[in-house]
Chimera marker file (.cmm) of the C-alpha trace (Angstrom):
<marker_set name="trace">
<marker id="1" x="0.000" y="0.000" z="0.000" r="1" g="1" b="0" radius="0.5"/>
<marker id="2" x="2.884" y="2.372" z="0.686" r="1" g="1" b="0" radius="0.5"/>
<marker id="3" x="4.235" y="1.988" z="-2.840" r="1" g="1" b="0" radius="0.5"/>
<marker id="4" x="0.788" y="3.007" z="-4.128" r="1" g="1" b="0" radius="0.5"/>
<marker id="5" x="1.310" y="6.320" z="-2.286" r="1" g="1" b="0" radius="0.5"/>
<marker id="6" x="-1.984" y="6.258" z="-0.372" r="1" g="1" b="0" radius="0.5"/>
<marker id="7" x="-2.434" y="9.025" z="2.180" r="1" g="1" b="0" radius="0.5"/>
<marker id="8" x="-4.273" y="6.783" z="4.640" r="1" g="1" b="0" radius="0.5"/>
<marker id="9" x="-3.314" y="3.171" z="5.345" r="1" g="1" b="0" radius="0.5"/>
<marker id="10" x="-4.969" y="1.044" z="8.021" r="1" g="1" b="0" radius="0.5"/>
<marker id="11" x="-4.531" y="-2.590" z="9.016" r="1" g="1" b="0" radius="0.5"/>
<marker id="12" x="-7.607" y="-4.187" z="10.583" r="1" g="1" b="0" radius="0.5"/>
<marker id="13" x="-7.412" y="-7.352" z="12.699" r="1" g="1" b="0" radius="0.5"/>
<marker id="14" x="-9.886" y="-9.257" z="14.816" r="1" g="1" b="0" radius="0.5"/>
<marker id="15" x="-9.496" y="-8.582" z="18.523" r="1" g="1" b="0" radius="0.5"/>
<marker id="16" x="-9.036" y="-12.323" z="19.177" r="1" g="1" b="0" radius="0.5"/>
<marker id="17" x="-6.318" y="-12.511" z="16.450" r="1" g="1" b="0" radius="0.5"/>
<marker id="18" x="-8.403" y="-15.101" z="14.604" r="1" g="1" b="0" radius="0.5"/>
<marker id="19" x="-9.045" y="-15.422" z="10.903" r="1" g="1" b="0" radius="0.5"/>
<marker id="20" x="-11.585" y="-13.069" z="9.375" r="1" g="1" b="0" radius="0.5"/>
<marker id="21" x="-14.965" y="-14.690" z="8.810" r="1" g="1" b="0" radius="0.5"/>
<marker id="22" x="-17.578" y="-13.663" z="6.203" r="1" g="1" b="0" radius="0.5"/>
<marker id="23" x="-19.354" y="-11.394" z="8.703" r="1" g="1" b="0" radius="0.5"/>
<marker id="24" x="-16.072" y="-9.583" z="9.503" r="1" g="1" b="0" radius="0.5"/>
<marker id="25" x="-15.426" y="-9.081" z="5.800" r="1" g="1" b="0" radius="0.5"/>
<marker id="26" x="-18.937" y="-7.702" z="5.267" r="1" g="1" b="0" radius="0.5"/>
<marker id="27" x="-18.523" y="-5.190" z="8.110" r="1" g="1" b="0" radius="0.5"/>
<marker id="28" x="-15.181" y="-4.041" z="6.685" r="1" g="1" b="0" radius="0.5"/>
<marker id="29" x="-16.540" y="-3.852" z="3.140" r="1" g="1" b="0" radius="0.5"/>
<marker id="30" x="-19.555" y="-1.775" z="4.239" r="1" g="1" b="0" radius="0.5"/>
<marker id="31" x="-17.522" y="0.619" z="6.397" r="1" g="1" b="0" radius="0.5"/>
<marker id="32" x="-14.844" y="1.087" z="3.734" r="1" g="1" b="0" radius="0.5"/>
<marker id="33" x="-16.968" y="1.150" z="0.599" r="1" g="1" b="0" radius="0.5"/>
<marker id="34" x="-15.369" y="4.401" z="-0.600" r="1" g="1" b="0" radius="0.5"/>
<marker id="35" x="-11.700" y="3.418" z="-0.177" r="1" g="1" b="0" radius="0.5"/>
<marker id="36" x="-9.316" y="2.900" z="-3.077" r="1" g="1" b="0" radius="0.5"/>
<marker id="37" x="-8.052" y="-0.554" z="-2.146" r="1" g="1" b="0" radius="0.5"/>
<marker id="38" x="-8.546" y="-3.407" z="0.334" r="1" g="1" b="0" radius="0.5"/>
<marker id="39" x="-6.259" y="-6.396" z="0.544" r="1" g="1" b="0" radius="0.5"/>
<marker id="40" x="-6.452" y="-9.473" z="2.777" r="1" g="1" b="0" radius="0.5"/>
<marker id="41" x="-3.143" y="-10.491" z="4.324" r="1" g="1" b="0" radius="0.5"/>
<marker id="42" x="-1.496" y="-12.533" z="7.090" r="1" g="1" b="0" radius="0.5"/>
<marker id="43" x="-3.333" y="-15.804" z="6.382" r="1" g="1" b="0" radius="0.5"/>
<marker id="44" x="-6.776" y="-14.109" z="6.364" r="1" g="1" b="0" radius="0.5"/>
<marker id="45" x="-6.044" y="-12.447" z="9.728" r="1" g="1" b="0" radius="0.5"/>
<marker id="46" x="-5.743" y="-8.858" z="8.485" r="1" g="1" b="0" radius="0.5"/>
<marker id="47" x="-7.225" y="-6.484" z="5.949" r="1" g="1" b="0" radius="0.5"/>
<marker id="48" x="-5.045" y="-3.659" z="4.687" r="1" g="1" b="0" radius="0.5"/>
<marker id="49" x="-7.000" y="-0.590" z="3.594" r="1" g="1" b="0" radius="0.5"/>
<marker id="50" x="-5.484" y="2.117" z="1.400" r="1" g="1" b="0" radius="0.5"/>
<marker id="51" x="-7.227" y="5.362" z="0.516" r="1" g="1" b="0" radius="0.5"/>
<marker id="52" x="-6.530" y="8.970" z="-0.349" r="1" g="1" b="0" radius="0.5"/>
<marker id="53" x="-9.540" y="10.256" z="1.578" r="1" g="1" b="0" radius="0.5"/>
<marker id="54" x="-10.209" y="9.966" z="5.302" r="1" g="1" b="0" radius="0.5"/>
<marker id="55" x="-12.719" y="7.360" z="6.407" r="1" g="1" b="0" radius="0.5"/>
<marker id="56" x="-15.629" y="9.160" z="8.124" r="1" g="1" b="0" radius="0.5"/>
<marker id="57" x="-15.456" y="9.186" z="11.935" r="1" g="1" b="0" radius="0.5"/>
<marker id="58" x="-18.672" y="7.201" z="12.410" r="1" g="1" b="0" radius="0.5"/>
<marker id="59" x="-17.378" y="4.406" z="10.177" r="1" g="1" b="0" radius="0.5"/>
<marker id="60" x="-13.963" y="4.399" z="11.888" r="1" g="1" b="0" radius="0.5"/>
<marker id="61" x="-15.731" y="4.117" z="15.247" r="1" g="1" b="0" radius="0.5"/>
<marker id="62" x="-17.773" y="1.139" z="14.074" r="1" g="1" b="0" radius="0.5"/>
<marker id="63" x="-14.564" y="-0.525" z="12.860" r="1" g="1" b="0" radius="0.5"/>
<marker id="64" x="-12.728" y="0.282" z="16.118" r="1" g="1" b="0" radius="0.5"/>
<marker id="65" x="-15.586" y="-1.255" z="18.124" r="1" g="1" b="0" radius="0.5"/>
<marker id="66" x="-14.976" y="-4.576" z="16.388" r="1" g="1" b="0" radius="0.5"/>
<marker id="67" x="-11.347" y="-4.610" z="15.216" r="1" g="1" b="0" radius="0.5"/>
<marker id="68" x="-7.875" y="-3.583" z="16.280" r="1" g="1" b="0" radius="0.5"/>
<marker id="69" x="-6.721" y="-0.826" z="13.927" r="1" g="1" b="0" radius="0.5"/>
<marker id="70" x="-3.094" y="-0.079" z="13.122" r="1" g="1" b="0" radius="0.5"/>
<marker id="71" x="-2.634" y="3.326" z="11.493" r="1" g="1" b="0" radius="0.5"/>
<marker id="72" x="0.188" y="3.683" z="8.938" r="1" g="1" b="0" radius="0.5"/>
<marker id="73" x="-1.115" y="6.893" z="7.377" r="1" g="1" b="0" radius="0.5"/>
<marker id="74" x="1.126" y="9.708" z="6.247" r="1" g="1" b="0" radius="0.5"/>
<marker id="75" x="1.916" y="12.339" z="8.873" r="1" g="1" b="0" radius="0.5"/>
<marker id="76" x="-0.594" y="15.193" z="9.033" r="1" g="1" b="0" radius="0.5"/>
<marker id="77" x="2.042" y="17.766" z="8.028" r="1" g="1" b="0" radius="0.5"/>
<marker id="78" x="2.749" y="15.845" z="4.822" r="1" g="1" b="0" radius="0.5"/>
<marker id="79" x="-0.963" y="15.698" z="4.020" r="1" g="1" b="0" radius="0.5"/>
<marker id="80" x="-1.330" y="19.461" z="4.546" r="1" g="1" b="0" radius="0.5"/>
<marker id="81" x="1.676" y="20.128" z="2.318" r="1" g="1" b="0" radius="0.5"/>
<marker id="82" x="0.229" y="17.926" z="-0.427" r="1" g="1" b="0" radius="0.5"/>
<marker id="83" x="-3.138" y="19.703" z="-0.150" r="1" g="1" b="0" radius="0.5"/>
<marker id="84" x="-1.480" y="23.131" z="-0.298" r="1" g="1" b="0" radius="0.5"/>
<marker id="85" x="0.418" y="22.137" z="-3.447" r="1" g="1" b="0" radius="0.5"/>
<marker id="86" x="-2.783" y="20.863" z="-5.059" r="1" g="1" b="0" radius="0.5"/>
<marker id="87" x="-4.609" y="24.105" z="-4.269" r="1" g="1" b="0" radius="0.5"/>
<marker id="88" x="-1.791" y="26.370" z="-5.398" r="1" g="1" b="0" radius="0.5"/>
<marker id="89" x="-2.445" y="28.608" z="-8.398" r="1" g="1" b="0" radius="0.5"/>
<marker id="90" x="1.234" y="29.349" z="-8.828" r="1" g="1" b="0" radius="0.5"/>
<marker id="91" x="2.759" y="27.871" z="-11.925" r="1" g="1" b="0" radius="0.5"/>
<marker id="92" x="6.086" y="26.194" z="-11.760" r="1" g="1" b="0" radius="0.5"/>
<marker id="93" x="8.804" y="27.677" z="-13.956" r="1" g="1" b="0" radius="0.5"/>
<marker id="94" x="9.237" y="26.131" z="-17.350" r="1" g="1" b="0" radius="0.5"/>
<marker id="95" x="12.935" y="25.428" z="-17.824" r="1" g="1" b="0" radius="0.5"/>
<marker id="96" x="12.542" y="24.182" z="-21.371" r="1" g="1" b="0" radius="0.5"/>
<marker id="97" x="14.665" y="25.998" z="-23.902" r="1" g="1" b="0" radius="0.5"/>
<marker id="98" x="12.887" y="28.129" z="-26.497" r="1" g="1" b="0" radius="0.5"/>
<link id1="1" id2="2" r="1" g="1" b="0" radius="0.2"/>
<link id1="2" id2="3" r="1" g="1" b="0" radius="0.2"/>
<link id1="3" id2="4" r="1" g="1" b="0" radius="0.2"/>
<link id1="4" id2="5" r="1" g="1" b="0" radius="0.2"/>
<link id1="5" id2="6" r="1" g="1" b="0" radius="0.2"/>
<link id1="6" id2="7" r="1" g="1" b="0" radius="0.2"/>
<link id1="7" id2="8" r="1" g="1" b="0" radius="0.2"/>
<link id1="8" id2="9" r="1" g="1" b="0" radius="0.2"/>
<link id1="9" id2="10" r="1" g="1" b="0" radius="0.2"/>
<link id1="10" id2="11" r="1" g="1" b="0" radius="0.2"/>
<link id1="11" id2="12" r="1" g="1" b="0" radius="0.2"/>
<link id1="12" id2="13" r="1" g="1" b="0" radius="0.2"/>
<link id1="13" id2="14" r="1" g="1" b="0" radius="0.2"/>
<link id1="14" id2="15" r="1" g="1" b="0" radius="0.2"/>
<link id1="15" id2="16" r="1" g="1" b="0" radius="0.2"/>
<link id1="16" id2="17" r="1" g="1" b="0" radius="0.2"/>
<link id1="17" id2="18" r="1" g="1" b="0" radius="0.2"/>
<link id1="18" id2="19" r="1" g="1" b="0" radius="0.2"/>
<link id1="19" id2="20" r="1" g="1" b="0" radius="0.2"/>
<link id1="20" id2="21" r="1" g="1" b="0" radius="0.2"/>
<link id1="21" id2="22" r="1" g="1" b="0" radius="0.2"/>
<link id1="22" id2="23" r="1" g="1" b="0" radius="0.2"/>
<link id1="23" id2="24" r="1" g="1" b="0" radius="0.2"/>
<link id1="24" id2="25" r="1" g="1" b="0" radius="0.2"/>
<link id1="25" id2="26" r="1" g="1" b="0" radius="0.2"/>
<link id1="26" id2="27" r="1" g="1" b="0" radius="0.2"/>
<link id1="27" id2="28" r="1" g="1" b="0" radius="0.2"/>
<link id1="28" id2="29" r="1" g="1" b="0" radius="0.2"/>
<link id1="29" id2="30" r="1" g="1" b="0" radius="0.2"/>
<link id1="30" id2="31" r="1" g="1" b="0" radius="0.2"/>
<link id1="31" id2="32" r="1" g="1" b="0" radius="0.2"/>
<link id1="32" id2="33" r="1" g="1" b="0" radius="0.2"/>
<link id1="33" id2="34" r="1" g="1" b="0" radius="0.2"/>
<link id1="34" id2="35" r="1" g="1" b="0" radius="0.2"/>
<link id1="35" id2="36" r="1" g="1" b="0" radius="0.2"/>
<link id1="36" id2="37" r="1" g="1" b="0" radius="0.2"/>
<link id1="37" id2="38" r="1" g="1" b="0" radius="0.2"/>
<link id1="38" id2="39" r="1" g="1" b="0" radius="0.2"/>
<link id1="39" id2="40" r="1" g="1" b="0" radius="0.2"/>
<link id1="40" id2="41" r="1" g="1" b="0" radius="0.2"/>
<link id1="41" id2="42" r="1" g="1" b="0" radius="0.2"/>
<link id1="42" id2="43" r="1" g="1" b="0" radius="0.2"/>
<link id1="43" id2="44" r="1" g="1" b="0" radius="0.2"/>
<link id1="44" id2="45" r="1" g="1" b="0" radius="0.2"/>
<link id1="45" id2="46" r="1" g="1" b="0" radius="0.2"/>
<link id1="46" id2="47" r="1" g="1" b="0" radius="0.2"/>
<link id1="47" id2="48" r="1" g="1" b="0" radius="0.2"/>
<link id1="48" id2="49" r="1" g="1" b="0" radius="0.2"/>
<link id1="49" id2="50" r="1" g="1" b="0" radius="0.2"/>
<link id1="50" id2="51" r="1" g="1" b="0" radius="0.2"/>
<link id1="51" id2="52" r="1" g="1" b="0" radius="0.2"/>
<link id1="52" id2="53" r="1" g="1" b="0" radius="0.2"/>
<link id1="53" id2="54" r="1" g="1" b="0" radius="0.2"/>
<link id1="54" id2="55" r="1" g="1" b="0" radius="0.2"/>
<link id1="55" id2="56" r="1" g="1" b="0" radius="0.2"/>
<link id1="56" id2="57" r="1" g="1" b="0" radius="0.2"/>
<link id1="57" id2="58" r="1" g="1" b="0" radius="0.2"/>
<link id1="58" id2="59" r="1" g="1" b="0" radius="0.2"/>
<link id1="59" id2="60" r="1" g="1" b="0" radius="0.2"/>
<link id1="60" id2="61" r="1" g="1" b="0" radius="0.2"/>
<link id1="61" id2="62" r="1" g="1" b="0" radius="0.2"/>
<link id1="62" id2="63" r="1" g="1" b="0" radius="0.2"/>
<link id1="63" id2="64" r="1" g="1" b="0" radius="0.2"/>
<link id1="64" id2="65" r="1" g="1" b="0" radius="0.2"/>
<link id1="65" id2="66" r="1" g="1" b="0" radius="0.2"/>
<link id1="66" id2="67" r="1" g="1" b="0" radius="0.2"/>
<link id1="67" id2="68" r="1" g="1" b="0" radius="0.2"/>
<link id1="68" id2="69" r="1" g="1" b="0" radius="0.2"/>
<link id1="69" id2="70" r="1" g="1" b="0" radius="0.2"/>
<link id1="70" id2="71" r="1" g="1" b="0" radius="0.2"/>
<link id1="71" id2="72" r="1" g="1" b="0" radius="0.2"/>
<link id1="72" id2="73" r="1" g="1" b="0" radius="0.2"/>
<link id1="73" id2="74" r="1" g="1" b="0" radius="0.2"/>
<link id1="74" id2="75" r="1" g="1" b="0" radius="0.2"/>
<link id1="75" id2="76" r="1" g="1" b="0" radius="0.2"/>
<link id1="76" id2="77" r="1" g="1" b="0" radius="0.2"/>
<link id1="77" id2="78" r="1" g="1" b="0" radius="0.2"/>
<link id1="78" id2="79" r="1" g="1" b="0" radius="0.2"/>
<link id1="79" id2="80" r="1" g="1" b="0" radius="0.2"/>
<link id1="80" id2="81" r="1" g="1" b="0" radius="0.2"/>
<link id1="81" id2="82" r="1" g="1" b="0" radius="0.2"/>
<link id1="82" id2="83" r="1" g="1" b="0" radius="0.2"/>
<link id1="83" id2="84" r="1" g="1" b="0" radius="0.2"/>
<link id1="84" id2="85" r="1" g="1" b="0" radius="0.2"/>
<link id1="85" id2="86" r="1" g="1" b="0" radius="0.2"/>
<link id1="86" id2="87" r="1" g="1" b="0" radius="0.2"/>
<link id1="87" id2="88" r="1" g="1" b="0" radius="0.2"/>
<link id1="88" id2="89" r="1" g="1" b="0" radius="0.2"/>
<link id1="89" id2="90" r="1" g="1" b="0" radius="0.2"/>
<link id1="90" id2="91" r="1" g="1" b="0" radius="0.2"/>
<link id1="91" id2="92" r="1" g="1" b="0" radius="0.2"/>
<link id1="92" id2="93" r="1" g="1" b="0" radius="0.2"/>
<link id1="93" id2="94" r="1" g="1" b="0" radius="0.2"/>
<link id1="94" id2="95" r="1" g="1" b="0" radius="0.2"/>
<link id1="95" id2="96" r="1" g="1" b="0" radius="0.2"/>
<link id1="96" id2="97" r="1" g="1" b="0" radius="0.2"/>
<link id1="97" id2="98" r="1" g="1" b="0" radius="0.2"/>
</marker_set>
């Protein structure tokens, strides 16, 4: 997920460290319907979620009530810098010869 350059990366695991069952997968799928990518890992014991948009607080809370969540997201300062660059109207100099 890091090589895909996602801003937000979460790893979800069952609290009992067991394998994810169909109900677990459905809860994750419903709470993360808007994310860019989900990948099952660690012998069906973890789901890695990658997205460029924050997961809404209510959905994160529902996930946290059921799963352990490891957060590997980019630091907030890096996200703000990226957003500032995207919103900038300044043009970068063109160094091409004429």
